[in-house]
C-alpha positions in Angstrom: -67.3 -146.7 -104.3 -67.4 -144.4 -107.3 -69.7 -142.0 -108.3 -72.1 -143.0 -111.1 -71.0 -140.4 -113.9 -73.9 -139.6 -115.2 -75.2 -138.0 -112.2 -72.0 -135.8 -112.1 -73.2 -135.2 -115.4 -76.6 -134.3 -114.3 -75.7 -132.0 -111.3 -72.9 -130.0 -113.5 -76.2 -129.3 -116.1 -78.4 -128.5 -112.8 -75.6 -126.0 -111.8 -75.7 -124.4 -115.1 -79.7 -124.7 -115.1 -79.8 -122.5 -111.3 -77.0 -120.3 -112.3 -78.9 -118.9 -115.1 -82.3 -119.0 -113.8 -82.5 -117.4 -110.6 -82.3 -113.6 -111.2 -79.3 -113.1 -109.0 -77.3 -116.5 -109.1 -73.9 -115.9 -110.6 -75.0 -117.1 -114.5 -71.5 -116.3 -116.2 -69.0 -118.6 -114.0 -71.9 -121.4 -113.8 -71.7 -121.1 -117.7 -67.8 -120.6 -118.3 -67.1 -123.5 -115.6 -69.5 -125.7 -118.1 -68.3 -124.7 -121.5 -64.7 -125.7 -119.4 -66.2 -129.3 -118.2 -67.2 -129.7 -122.2 -64.0 -128.9 -123.3 -63.1 -131.4 -120.8 -65.3 -134.1 -122.5 -67.5 -134.7 -119.1 -70.4 -132.5 -120.7 -71.9 -132.3 -124.2 -71.6 -128.5 -125.0 -74.9 -128.6 -127.1 -76.5 -129.5 -123.6 -74.8 -126.8 -121.6 -76.1 -124.0 -124.3 -79.8 -125.9 -124.3 -80.3 -125.3 -120.5 -78.2 -122.2 -120.2 -80.4 -121.0 -122.5 -83.9 -122.1 -121.4 -82.5 -120.9 -117.9 -81.9 -117.6 -119.0 -85.5 -117.1 -120.8 -87.3 -118.2 -117.3 -84.9 -115.7 -115.6 -85.5 -113.1 -117.6 -89.5 -113.7 -117.6 -89.1 -113.2 -114.3 -87.3 -110.2 -113.4 -89.6 -108.6 -116.3 -92.8 -109.4 -114.4 -91.0 -108.1 -111.2 -90.4 -105.0 -113.2 -94.3 -104.6 -114.3 -95.5 -105.1 -110.9 -92.9 -102.8 -109.0 -92.8 -99.8 -111.9 -90.7 -96.9 -111.9 -90.2 -96.7 -108.0 -88.1 -99.8 -107.8 -86.3 -98.3 -111.0 -85.3 -95.2 -109.3 -84.0 -96.9 -106.1 -82.2 -99.3 -108.4 -80.6 -96.6 -110.5 -78.7 -95.3 -107.5 -76.2 -98.1 -107.6 -73.2 -97.8 -109.7 -72.7 -100.6 -111.2 -76.5 -100.2 -112.5 -77.4 -96.1 -113.1 -75.6 -96.4 -116.2 -77.1 -99.5 -118.0 -80.3 -98.8 -116.7 -79.8 -95.3 -118.4 -78.7 -96.8 -121.5 -81.7 -98.9 -121.7 -84.5 -96.5 -120.8 -82.6 -94.5 -123.9 -82.7 -97.2 -126.3 -87.0 -97.6 -125.3 -87.5 -93.9 -125.5 -86.2 -93.9 -128.9 -88.1 -97.6 -129.9 -85.1 -99.3 -130.8 -86.1 -102.4 -128.5 -83.8 -105.2 -130.2 -80.9 -103.0 -129.7 -81.1 -103.9 -125.5 -79.9 -107.5 -126.8 -76.1 -105.6 -127.1 -76.2 -105.2 -123.5 -78.3 -108.4 -122.8 -74.7 -110.4 -123.4 -73.0 -109.1 -120.3 -74.1 -110.1 -116.6 -75.1 -106.7 -116.2 -77.7 -106.8 -118.3 -79.0 -109.9 -117.8 -80.9 -108.1 -115.1 -81.8 -104.7 -116.4 -82.6 -105.0 -119.9 -85.7 -107.3 -118.3 -86.4 -105.2 -115.3 -86.5 -101.8 -117.5 -88.6 -103.5 -119.9 -90.9 -104.6 -117.7 -90.9 -101.6 -115.8 -91.8 -99.7 -119.8 -94.6 -102.3 -119.9 -93.0 -103.7 -123.3 -95.4 -105.9 -124.9 -94.7 -109.5 -123.7 -94.1 -110.6 -127.3 -91.9 -108.1 -128.4 -89.9 -108.8 -125.2 -89.4 -112.4 -126.0 -87.7 -111.7 -129.2 -85.1 -109.4 -127.2 -84.7 -112.0 -124.6 -84.5 -114.9 -126.8 -82.0 -113.8 -129.0 -79.9 -111.6 -126.0 -80.3 -114.8 -124.0 -78.7 -117.1 -126.8 -76.1 -114.8 -127.5 -75.0 -115.0 -123.8 -74.9 -118.6 -123.1 -72.7 -118.9 -126.3 -70.4 -116.0 -125.4 -69.9 -117.0 -121.9 -69.9 -120.9 -122.6 -67.5 -121.1 -125.3 -65.2 -118.6 -123.3 -64.7 -121.8 -120.9 -64.9 -124.7 -123.9 -62.0 -122.3 -125.9 -60.2 -121.9 -122.7 -60.3 -125.4 -122.0 -59.6 -126.7 -125.0 -56.5 -124.2 -125.5 -55.0 -124.9 -122.1 -55.6 -128.4 -122.1 -56.2 -128.3 -118.7 -59.6 -127.1 -116.3 -58.2 -125.2 -113.7 -56.0 -123.1 -116.2 -58.7 -123.0 -119.3 -60.9 -121.7 -116.2 -58.5 -118.6 -115.2 -57.7 -117.3 -118.4 -61.8 -117.1 -119.3 -62.9 -115.8 -116.5 -60.3 -113.2 -116.9 -60.9 -112.4 -120.3 -64.8 -112.8 -119.2 -63.7 -109.6 -117.1 -62.6 -108.1 -119.7 -64.8 -107.9 -122.1 -67.3 -107.5 -119.1 -65.2 -103.9 -117.9 -64.9 -102.9 -122.2 -69.0 -102.6 -122.5 -69.3 -101.1 -118.9 -67.2 -98.3 -120.5 -68.7 -98.3 -123.5 -72.8 -98.4 -121.6 -71.2 -95.3 -119.4 -69.6 -93.2 -122.2 -73.3 -93.1 -124.4 -75.0 -92.9 -120.8 -73.3 -89.8 -120.3 -73.4 -88.3 -123.6 -77.2 -88.5 -123.7 -79.3 -88.6 -120.4 -83.1 -90.0 -120.5 -84.9 -88.3 -117.6 -86.3 -91.3 -115.8 -89.2 -89.7 -113.4 -91.7 -91.4 -115.5 -90.7 -93.9 -117.4 -94.1 -95.8 -117.8 -95.1 -92.5 -120.1 -93.1 -93.4 -122.8 -95.2 -97.1 -122.9 -97.1 -95.9 -125.8 -93.6 -95.6 -127.8 -92.4 -99.4 -126.8 -95.4 -100.4 -128.1 -95.8 -99.0 -131.0 
């Protein structure tokens, strides 16, 4: 007795949704896999992208409200982690400069999907302004990760080879963006003792 293809499609899309909506879930692997399945004709590319964007925006809202509720103390603890410290410093610098829309540049990599909403919440960024950043950033991230899987699967014409090549390219992009973020964070440090003081400049 075979498995209903419609059920497999629903389960695959559920995996994409859970991978993007849960704050600490591996969103990028879920999207790359969804894109590769779309290239193989198993899923609709439009459905994968639609589910991914909705899940990513909801995840951003969860993290944003967590940052709002937990405040600067949580941000200071997270800053001690090597992988998050540079991204947090860079995000705080952009907010202090009033350049909130530039946060979409970091939002397109996995680390930014957690850091940007958290810092925006701590800084009490107005929800409407945050939603603009979230929708643009989530869409860019979803398209980037899904198309990596889709193009990799389409070029390789093999699901496994396409997935491996897409994951390697995604890792390379993440490393490059992390390096650039580290350079910018090191060249211009912004005090993080009391980020809530800069709330007025964010909402302006």
